C-alpha angles and dihedrals in degrees: 000000000000116000134157118250118190090337095312122111106236136179114223134174095208120095101198129058092243091053092048090053090052092046091052093050100253092120108158094351116138104247137149116232139198133183117204089346095306118117114242115200119221092252092060100044094095090053096045106102118203129214130197111282096027117145116227126190119197116186124186121204118255130206125215142082 
């Protein structure tokens, strides 16, 4: 399925947000996620179904000042 991740068109096999994160190698990493500009909390990622054309944002925390 073709979706957009952080502005880049990407083909994935997974059909939920949690499975996409696993497929992309994020595993248990602490990240913030949004689907089609709506925040998705970690507890709901496994229940969040994806469809072709969805826009996913994955944001990793940064340290610094």
